[in-house]
ROMAR-271450 format. One record per residue (C-alpha): residue number from 1; x negated, z, y negated. Coordinates in Angstrom, 2 decimals. Last residue first. Example, Ala and Ser with C-alpha at 12.3 -4.5 7.8 and 13.67 -1.06 7.14 Angstrom:
2
<site seq="2" east="-13.67" up="7.14" north="1.06"/>
<site seq="1" east="-12.30" up="7.80" north="4.50"/>
// end
This chain:
218
<site seq="218" east="-122.74" up="89.18" north="-98.58"/>
<site seq="217" east="-120.86" up="90.08" north="-101.72"/>
<site seq="216" east="-118.36" up="87.30" north="-101.23"/>
<site seq="215" east="-118.83" up="85.68" north="-104.60"/>
<site seq="214" east="-119.01" up="81.93" north="-104.15"/>
<site seq="213" east="-119.08" up="79.42" north="-106.99"/>
<site seq="212" east="-121.88" up="81.33" north="-108.69"/>
<site seq="211" east="-121.58" up="82.80" north="-112.20"/>
<site seq="210" east="-124.25" up="81.29" north="-114.39"/>
<site seq="209" east="-127.60" up="83.01" north="-114.68"/>
<site seq="208" east="-128.41" up="84.80" north="-117.94"/>
<site seq="207" east="-131.61" up="86.07" north="-116.35"/>
<site seq="206" east="-131.03" up="89.83" north="-116.22"/>
<site seq="205" east="-127.24" up="89.61" north="-115.85"/>
<site seq="204" east="-126.02" up="93.20" north="-115.55"/>
<site seq="203" east="-123.17" up="93.53" north="-118.06"/>
<site seq="202" east="-122.63" up="89.74" north="-118.08"/>
<site seq="201" east="-121.50" up="89.95" north="-114.41"/>
<site seq="200" east="-118.59" up="92.33" north="-115.03"/>
<site seq="199" east="-115.88" up="90.02" north="-116.40"/>
<site seq="198" east="-116.57" up="87.05" north="-114.12"/>
<site seq="197" east="-117.04" up="89.46" north="-111.21"/>
<site seq="196" east="-113.46" up="90.72" north="-111.67"/>
<site seq="195" east="-112.11" up="87.17" north="-112.12"/>
<site seq="194" east="-113.71" up="86.03" north="-108.84"/>
<site seq="193" east="-112.71" up="89.11" north="-106.83"/>
<site seq="192" east="-109.01" up="88.83" north="-107.64"/>
<site seq="191" east="-107.47" up="85.78" north="-105.95"/>
<site seq="190" east="-109.20" up="85.85" north="-102.56"/>
<site seq="189" east="-109.28" up="89.65" north="-102.41"/>
<site seq="188" east="-105.54" up="89.97" north="-102.97"/>
<site seq="187" east="-104.84" up="87.37" north="-100.27"/>
<site seq="186" east="-106.98" up="89.10" north="-97.64"/>
<site seq="185" east="-105.61" up="92.49" north="-98.72"/>
<site seq="184" east="-102.09" up="91.29" north="-97.93"/>
<site seq="183" east="-103.02" up="90.67" north="-94.32"/>
<site seq="182" east="-105.82" up="89.88" north="-91.88"/>
<site seq="181" east="-107.58" up="92.80" north="-90.19"/>
<site seq="180" east="-109.78" up="91.62" north="-87.32"/>
<site seq="179" east="-108.24" up="91.53" north="-83.84"/>
<site seq="178" east="-110.55" up="89.03" north="-82.16"/>
<site seq="177" east="-108.23" up="86.08" north="-82.85"/>
<site seq="176" east="-107.93" up="87.18" north="-86.49"/>
<site seq="175" east="-111.72" up="87.28" north="-86.90"/>
<site seq="174" east="-112.10" up="83.83" north="-85.34"/>
<site seq="173" east="-109.47" up="82.43" north="-87.70"/>
<site seq="172" east="-111.03" up="84.13" north="-90.71"/>
<site seq="171" east="-114.49" up="82.86" north="-89.74"/>
<site seq="170" east="-113.25" up="79.26" north="-89.33"/>
<site seq="169" east="-110.99" up="79.23" north="-92.41"/>
<site seq="168" east="-113.80" up="80.77" north="-94.49"/>
<site seq="167" east="-116.36" up="78.18" north="-93.43"/>
<site seq="166" east="-114.01" up="75.24" north="-94.01"/>
<site seq="165" east="-112.85" up="76.56" north="-97.40"/>
<site seq="164" east="-116.42" up="77.07" north="-98.64"/>
<site seq="163" east="-117.48" up="73.63" north="-97.42"/>
<site seq="162" east="-114.48" up="71.93" north="-99.04"/>
<site seq="161" east="-114.76" up="73.83" north="-102.33"/>
<site seq="160" east="-118.50" up="73.07" north="-102.52"/>
<site seq="159" east="-118.01" up="69.32" north="-102.30"/>
<site seq="158" east="-119.78" up="67.60" north="-99.38"/>
<site seq="157" east="-123.34" up="66.34" north="-99.86"/>
<site seq="156" east="-124.13" up="67.28" north="-96.28"/>
<site seq="155" east="-127.53" up="68.97" north="-96.75"/>
<site seq="154" east="-126.90" up="70.43" north="-100.21"/>
<site seq="153" east="-123.39" up="71.66" north="-99.43"/>
<site seq="152" east="-124.57" up="73.10" north="-96.11"/>
<site seq="151" east="-127.30" up="75.02" north="-97.93"/>
<site seq="150" east="-124.86" up="76.29" north="-100.57"/>
<site seq="149" east="-122.56" up="77.67" north="-97.88"/>
<site seq="148" east="-125.26" up="79.25" north="-95.77"/>
<site seq="147" east="-126.80" up="80.73" north="-98.92"/>
<site seq="146" east="-123.54" up="82.54" north="-99.69"/>
<site seq="145" east="-123.48" up="83.94" north="-96.14"/>
<site seq="144" east="-127.05" up="85.26" north="-96.33"/>
<site seq="143" east="-126.60" up="86.73" north="-99.84"/>
<site seq="142" east="-128.17" up="84.80" north="-102.68"/>
<site seq="141" east="-131.63" up="85.50" north="-104.14"/>
<site seq="140" east="-133.35" up="88.09" north="-106.30"/>
<site seq="139" east="-131.58" up="87.44" north="-109.60"/>
<site seq="138" east="-130.74" up="91.06" north="-110.43"/>
<site seq="137" east="-127.46" up="89.89" north="-111.97"/>
<site seq="136" east="-126.18" up="88.70" north="-108.61"/>
<site seq="135" east="-126.59" up="92.15" north="-107.03"/>
<site seq="134" east="-125.31" up="94.03" north="-110.07"/>
<site seq="133" east="-122.29" up="91.74" north="-110.36"/>
<site seq="132" east="-121.59" up="92.08" north="-106.63"/>
<site seq="131" east="-121.65" up="95.88" north="-106.87"/>
<site seq="130" east="-119.33" up="96.00" north="-109.88"/>
<site seq="129" east="-116.93" up="93.52" north="-108.32"/>
<site seq="128" east="-116.93" up="95.66" north="-105.17"/>
<site seq="127" east="-115.98" up="98.75" north="-107.15"/>
<site seq="126" east="-113.15" up="96.87" north="-108.87"/>
<site seq="125" east="-111.90" up="95.42" north="-105.57"/>
<site seq="124" east="-112.24" up="98.84" north="-103.89"/>
<site seq="123" east="-109.87" up="100.38" north="-106.45"/>
<site seq="122" east="-107.28" up="97.72" north="-105.61"/>
<site seq="121" east="-107.81" up="98.27" north="-101.89"/>
<site seq="120" east="-107.43" up="102.04" north="-101.94"/>
<site seq="119" east="-104.26" up="101.75" north="-104.00"/>
<site seq="118" east="-102.84" up="99.24" north="-101.50"/>
<site seq="117" east="-103.79" up="101.54" north="-98.64"/>
<site seq="116" east="-102.13" up="104.49" north="-100.33"/>
<site seq="115" east="-99.02" up="102.33" north="-100.62"/>
<site seq="114" east="-99.24" up="101.21" north="-96.98"/>
<site seq="113" east="-99.58" up="104.69" north="-95.49"/>
<site seq="112" east="-102.08" up="107.48" north="-94.67"/>
<site seq="111" east="-105.16" up="105.56" north="-95.95"/>
<site seq="110" east="-108.05" up="106.37" north="-93.62"/>
<site seq="109" east="-110.39" up="109.09" north="-94.85"/>
<site seq="108" east="-113.78" up="108.12" north="-96.32"/>
<site seq="107" east="-116.64" up="110.17" north="-94.80"/>
<site seq="106" east="-117.64" up="108.14" north="-91.72"/>
<site seq="105" east="-116.77" up="104.88" north="-93.47"/>
<site seq="104" east="-119.47" up="105.64" north="-96.03"/>
<site seq="103" east="-122.45" up="105.76" north="-93.68"/>
<site seq="102" east="-121.35" up="102.82" north="-91.52"/>
<site seq="101" east="-120.65" up="100.65" north="-94.57"/>
<site seq="100" east="-123.99" up="101.59" north="-96.18"/>
<site seq="99" east="-125.96" up="100.46" north="-93.12"/>
<site seq="98" east="-124.16" up="97.12" north="-93.14"/>
<site seq="97" east="-124.64" up="96.58" north="-96.88"/>
<site seq="96" east="-128.33" up="97.48" north="-96.83"/>
<site seq="95" east="-129.76" up="95.22" north="-94.12"/>
<site seq="94" east="-128.70" up="91.62" north="-94.73"/>
<site seq="93" east="-128.51" up="92.25" north="-98.48"/>
<site seq="92" east="-132.08" up="93.59" north="-98.57"/>
<site seq="91" east="-133.26" up="90.36" north="-96.94"/>
<site seq="90" east="-131.35" up="88.22" north="-99.44"/>
<site seq="89" east="-132.46" up="90.41" north="-102.34"/>
<site seq="88" east="-136.07" up="89.57" north="-101.58"/>
<site seq="87" east="-135.00" up="85.95" north="-101.80"/>
<site seq="86" east="-135.19" up="83.42" north="-99.02"/>
<site seq="85" east="-135.51" up="79.68" north="-99.62"/>
<site seq="84" east="-133.04" up="77.44" north="-97.81"/>
<site seq="83" east="-134.35" up="74.63" north="-95.64"/>
<site seq="82" east="-130.91" up="74.18" north="-93.99"/>
<site seq="81" east="-132.46" up="74.29" north="-90.52"/>
<site seq="80" east="-134.34" up="77.51" north="-91.33"/>
<site seq="79" east="-131.24" up="78.88" north="-93.11"/>
<site seq="78" east="-129.53" up="79.03" north="-89.71"/>
<site seq="77" east="-131.73" up="82.03" north="-88.85"/>
<site seq="76" east="-130.40" up="83.71" north="-92.00"/>
<site seq="75" east="-126.91" up="83.44" north="-90.52"/>
<site seq="74" east="-128.06" up="85.35" north="-87.43"/>
<site seq="73" east="-129.72" up="87.91" north="-89.73"/>
<site seq="72" east="-126.47" up="88.58" north="-91.58"/>
<site seq="71" east="-124.45" up="88.54" north="-88.36"/>
<site seq="70" east="-126.66" up="91.32" north="-86.94"/>
<site seq="69" east="-126.48" up="93.41" north="-90.15"/>
<site seq="68" east="-122.70" up="93.05" north="-90.49"/>
<site seq="67" east="-122.28" up="93.88" north="-86.79"/>
<site seq="66" east="-124.38" up="97.03" north="-87.32"/>
<site seq="65" east="-122.02" up="98.10" north="-90.10"/>
<site seq="64" east="-118.99" up="97.29" north="-87.97"/>
<site seq="63" east="-120.14" up="99.64" north="-85.24"/>
<site seq="62" east="-120.60" up="97.92" north="-81.86"/>
<site seq="61" east="-117.69" up="98.07" north="-79.41"/>
<site seq="60" east="-118.16" up="94.36" north="-78.70"/>
<site seq="59" east="-114.59" up="93.07" north="-79.17"/>
<site seq="58" east="-113.57" up="95.50" north="-81.93"/>
<site seq="57" east="-116.86" up="95.09" north="-83.81"/>
<site seq="56" east="-116.62" up="91.31" north="-83.54"/>
<site seq="55" east="-113.12" up="91.46" north="-85.02"/>
<site seq="54" east="-114.30" up="93.74" north="-87.80"/>
<site seq="53" east="-117.10" up="91.34" north="-88.70"/>
<site seq="52" east="-114.70" up="88.37" north="-88.69"/>
<site seq="51" east="-112.23" up="90.23" north="-90.92"/>
<site seq="50" east="-115.26" up="91.03" north="-93.05"/>
<site seq="49" east="-116.12" up="87.36" north="-93.39"/>
<site seq="48" east="-112.56" up="86.30" north="-94.21"/>
<site seq="47" east="-111.78" up="89.03" north="-96.82"/>
<site seq="46" east="-109.97" up="92.02" north="-95.39"/>
<site seq="45" east="-106.44" up="93.16" north="-94.63"/>
<site seq="44" east="-104.12" up="96.11" north="-95.31"/>
<site seq="43" east="-106.10" up="98.80" north="-93.46"/>
<site seq="42" east="-107.15" up="100.77" north="-96.58"/>
<site seq="41" east="-109.92" up="102.33" north="-94.47"/>
<site seq="40" east="-111.62" up="98.95" north="-94.14"/>
<site seq="39" east="-111.24" up="98.29" north="-97.85"/>
<site seq="38" east="-112.83" up="101.67" north="-98.65"/>
<site seq="37" east="-115.78" up="100.87" north="-96.37"/>
<site seq="36" east="-116.10" up="97.49" north="-98.09"/>
<site seq="35" east="-116.35" up="99.18" north="-101.49"/>
<site seq="34" east="-119.03" up="101.63" north="-100.34"/>
<site seq="33" east="-121.07" up="98.81" north="-98.83"/>
<site seq="32" east="-120.76" up="96.89" north="-102.09"/>
<site seq="31" east="-121.94" up="99.98" north="-104.01"/>
<site seq="30" east="-124.97" up="100.19" north="-101.71"/>
<site seq="29" east="-125.68" up="96.52" north="-102.39"/>
<site seq="28" east="-125.42" up="96.96" north="-106.16"/>
<site seq="27" east="-127.81" up="99.90" north="-106.13"/>
<site seq="26" east="-130.28" up="97.87" north="-104.08"/>
<site seq="25" east="-130.05" up="94.89" north="-106.45"/>
<site seq="24" east="-130.36" up="96.92" north="-109.64"/>
<site seq="23" east="-133.27" up="99.05" north="-108.43"/>
<site seq="22" east="-135.06" up="95.96" north="-107.13"/>
<site seq="21" east="-134.52" up="94.01" north="-110.36"/>
<site seq="20" east="-135.81" up="96.89" north="-112.48"/>
<site seq="19" east="-138.89" up="97.25" north="-110.28"/>
<site seq="18" east="-139.50" up="93.48" north="-110.52"/>
<site seq="17" east="-139.77" up="93.46" north="-114.31"/>
<site seq="16" east="-137.07" up="91.61" north="-116.29"/>
<site seq="15" east="-137.56" up="88.02" north="-117.42"/>
<site seq="14" east="-139.94" up="85.51" north="-115.92"/>
<site seq="13" east="-141.09" up="83.93" north="-112.67"/>
<site seq="12" east="-138.39" up="85.20" north="-110.35"/>
<site seq="11" east="-139.48" up="84.67" north="-106.71"/>
<site seq="10" east="-137.56" up="82.49" north="-104.25"/>
<site seq="9" east="-139.30" up="83.12" north="-100.98"/>
<site seq="8" east="-140.57" up="80.70" north="-98.35"/>
<site seq="7" east="-142.57" up="78.10" north="-100.31"/>
<site seq="6" east="-143.36" up="80.66" north="-103.03"/>
<site seq="5" east="-144.98" up="82.94" north="-100.44"/>
<site seq="4" east="-147.17" up="80.08" north="-99.16"/>
<site seq="3" east="-148.17" up="79.10" north="-102.71"/>
<site seq="2" east="-149.08" up="82.71" north="-103.49"/>
<site seq="1" east="-151.18" up="82.91" north="-100.32"/>
// end
């Protein structure tokens, strides 16, 4: 049974106890959901994946949180062909962030103008960096979308920057076509989230893992 579980799931074999990892990863995911809800209410643009999620939500009439969950599991299905191992955190990621977005967006007021929106977004970047750092630091597996990227890199042998760029251009383009928010926030996120996570990750790193190439929070 243990061999079967290890063939499917990536399980930490040393370091911090599992309860500590689970608390850290779930707290980080809820914080990420909170941050994304703020970004949505800022209304100045979103990162590529969330622009795609918003576009799908607009087209289908389904809440954005539920869209995030559905897309997360759809991407996980692709992992089968990429022979990616799941982590407990991967499953929690696919569920928790979407639920959290719907809960928080119901209580966070929309930014009344551009400058409030910019303030919202900058605060959300810091909050999101905190959540991502906690999630990565727990060491319980990559997010569904991150794993898609690394799986394609491994299977195709293409450089990570090329695969990441290709995926993000596709989802951003689809999101924009469906009415997803693309704007200043998209640019701010692209240039700021990496440095923010770089600073915060050592605070929560339970396994001294290196900072990943991709830090989308999903």
